[in-house]
N, C-alpha and C positions, 0 to 999 in steps of 0.2 A: 504494500500500498503506501501510496505518496501522499504527501502534504498533510500528514495526520498529526493531529493534538491532543494530546492523552492529559487530563488531570485526574488524579487521585482525591477523593473527599473523605475525610474523617470526619464523622458525623457525631461522635461522642461515645459514651462509656456501653450506652445498652438501645436498644431500638424503642423500646417504652418510653424514652425520657427523650428522644431526640428532638420533637417538636419543641418542648419546651424549653432545653438548653440551646438550641439554634436561634429561636426568637431573640435571645439575649447577644449571645455571644460565638456560637459554634456555628459552623457553616453549613449551610443546608444545601442539598444534591439538586434540589430543582432551581437553585438559585444560579450554580453553574452550568447546569444543562440548559434553560433558559436563556442564559448567556450565549453558550455555544449555539443552540438554534437561531437566536435572533443575527450571529455574527454569519454563520454559513449557510443560512437558510434551509435547513433541515434540522432533523433529531439526531442526536450522538447516539453511537451505542453505549449500553450500560453492562458492565461487566461487575458482579459482585465479587469483593476481594475481601474475604473476613467476614465478621459479622455488621461490622459497621462503618465499611470503606469501599462505596461503590469506585469503580474506575469508567470515567466518562471518557469516549473517544469519539472525533469527529474528522471526517475527510475533506478534501476541500470541496468536493463532490459527492453523492450518495455512492456513486462506482467507487471510490477511495476508498470505502470502509465497509468491512465485512464482519457481521457479528451477529450471534444468535438471539439479541435482546436488544432491541430499539428502546430506548427512553419514551417514556409515556407519562405525563402530570400526572399526580394521585389527586390534585385539588389544586388551590391557587399558587401560581408560579409569581414568585416575588418579581417585583423589576429588576432588569440586569444592572450590574453593577455596571459605573461609568468613570470617566479623568473625574467628573464633578464629585460623584457619590462612590467613592469606591471601597465600599463594604460588605463585601461578599457574605460576609459572617451574621450580616444582620438581617434576619427576615421581614422586620417591620423599620419603618423610619422611627425610631424613638431612641433615647438617651438609657442604657440600662441602668436598673436601681444603683447596682454595685458600682459603677460612674459615679454616678452623682452622689452616694455616700462618701467616696474618696475625697472629690472634688469638693465637698462640703467640709472634710477635714482638712485639707490644705487652705483653704480658705481660713478658716478657724483657727490654725496653727500661725498662719500669716498675722493675722490680728493680734493674736497674743504676742506675737515676736514683734510685732511693729510698737505694742504697748509697753513690753519689757525695754525698748529701749530708750524710753522716756518719753515718747509722744503721746500727749494725751488724744483719745481717739476724738473725746467731743471738739477740740481743736482743730480738728481735720474736715469737720462737716462744713465750714464756712470755706473749705478748697473742694467743693465739688467738682468745679472745673478742671482742677487740676486730676482729680480722680480719674473723670472720663476722658482728659486726655492722656492717662496712662492706659487706660482700658483699650481703648481705641488704638494707641502706638502697638501693644504688646498683641493684640489681635491682629494688626495689619502685619506685624513683623511675620509671624505665625503662619498666615494666608501666603508670603511670600515666599516660605519656605515650601509649601507645598507646591505654590506654583514654580519654583526653579526646579522642585524633582520631577515635576512633570515635563518640562521643558527640556532639562541635560542630565535626568536619571536621580535615584535616591541613592546618592552617596555622600559618605562623610565630606570629602570635597567640595560638593556642590552646596554641603549645609554650612560649611566653614567661609564659601565665598559670599554667601548670604548675610551671615554676620559679620561679615568683613564690610560688605556692602552698606548696612545698617549703619555700625559704626563710622564709616567713612561720611554717610549723608548727615549725621547728625553732627561730626566734626565740620563739615562744610557750613553747616547753618549755623555753629558756633562763631565759625571765622567771619561768616558775613555778619551775623549781629556785632561784633566787635568792629568791624570796619562801619557800618551803618546802624549805628545803635537806634534811629528813628526809622522805622518800616511801618507803611500804612497797614493797620492790622484787619479792616476790609479788605483790602488787597491781596494780603496773605490769605485769608480765609476763601476768595473767590479761587485763588488758584489751587488752595487745598482740595476743594468740592471739585475743581474744574479736571485735577490730576484724578480722583478718584472717579467723575465720570467716564475719563477716556479709558480706566482700567476696566470698568463694569460692561463698557461698549464694546472695547476690543476682544474678541473670540479667543479663547486658547487654541483653536484649531487655527487660525489666521498667522499665530506664534510659531506653532509647531512647523508650518508649511513653508518657514523661511528658511534659508540656508544658515550655517552654524555663526558665523558672525553679525548678521543682520538681526537673527534671533535673539545672540547676546544683547544687543544693542538694544532691541526692544525690551528684553525681559527688565533689563535695570532701569530703564527709562519708566516703565510702567511700576514697577516694585519701588523705586528709592524717591522719584519725585514727590508723592504724597508724604514721604517720610520728611523730607529735607524742607517741604514748607510747614510740617506740623512741629517741625522743632522750632523754626523759628517763632512761631507762635508759643510754644512753650518757654523759649528762653523769655519773652517780653513778659509773659504772664508771669513766672518767677521772680522778675527784675522786680514787680510791684510788690511780693509779697511781704507783708511785714514779720512773718514767722515764718521763713524759709524751712526748716524743720520741717512744721506741721505739714506747709505742703508739698513737702517730698515724700512725707509719711503718706499722705493722702495719694500722692501719685503712685507708691508703692503697692498701696492697696487696690488701687484702680489696675496696675500692671499684673497684679496674680489674677483679680478678676476678668481681665481680657483674656488672659492663657485659660482660664477656664472657660469663657464663653468660646474658644473654639470648637470645643465638642457638640455645639449647636450643629454643626456640619453634619453631624449624625442624622439630624433631622431634615435639613434646608440643603445639603450640599454645600461645597466650599466657594463658590462664587457668591452666592447670597449671603457671604459673611461680608463683603463689602458694601451691603447695605448695612449691615449693623454697625460696621465701622463709621460709617457716613451718620448713620444715627448718634453715636456716641460723641462723634465731633461736634455735630449741631447742637447737642445737649451742651457740650462745653462752652460752645461759642455764646449760646443764650445764656448760660452761668456767669461768664466772664461779663456781661452787660450789666449784672447785679454786683460780682465779688469785687468788680475792677473799680469801681467808683469810689469805693471805701478804703482802697488800698494806696499805700504810700512808697514810691521807690525805695527800692536798695540798691545800695552801691554796686559797681559792677563788679568789684574785686570779690565780693560777697556770692553774687550769681556764678562766677568762673569757679569758685571754691566749692561750690554745691554740685555745679553744672559735672 
């Protein structure tokens, strides 16, 4: 046989519990079989291999595969995994209870850690905008890691490149602000939301279709332009904070919250996270209208020290 694709699916410890386990964290054979049928246009072969590990095989055409048993759906077939929602182990679009418990524990530990550093949680309430900026920044960063993995492969080198790019974008923002102390906030906000809109409307397939060099340039522009403008907004806001320690504490809490929000992709897919990022930045901009009025500027050396 030519052009054959083979997938082995381990569905769990026992057939009696297969449906319950795969709904939260175990792969479901129908998920993979439905994906193969959608890609190749015909049902794949299914060969039992052990009590809980069917082997699915699909040829480029029906003539390329020869098997005793053709896969037949026994019930509802979950939607095929995609680049935007690459979770074949989820039978339904939801966040497993175990994930929610772990994320809640992480956020609780973060809250206690910030309090132990001497930051009063009550004092961070007036920095709701800094909290939202931190959440949006971290969610945008994790979204960029996923995008680069899609464009260039899931490797440590690719992940390291993203983190280096984020740091360089932040550094560029710091240097621009140092040379241009006064930048129109409305203009920065418009540029931020404009770059987010471009990232939303440019499909991943269009970027993937480019040769390597243009693909890299497009990925860098789409990923790091919003971070650059967001960092300029962050720097100006921190410069006006009368209590930079509490402001950074609120920003840290927001960053951990933004990291937890990444798991919304299990429900919405990754592209929709850009809408969440835009809503968080919009909330931050609205909050600045109220918190910024009562703020007093902090010397530049203080901002540089905390940045």
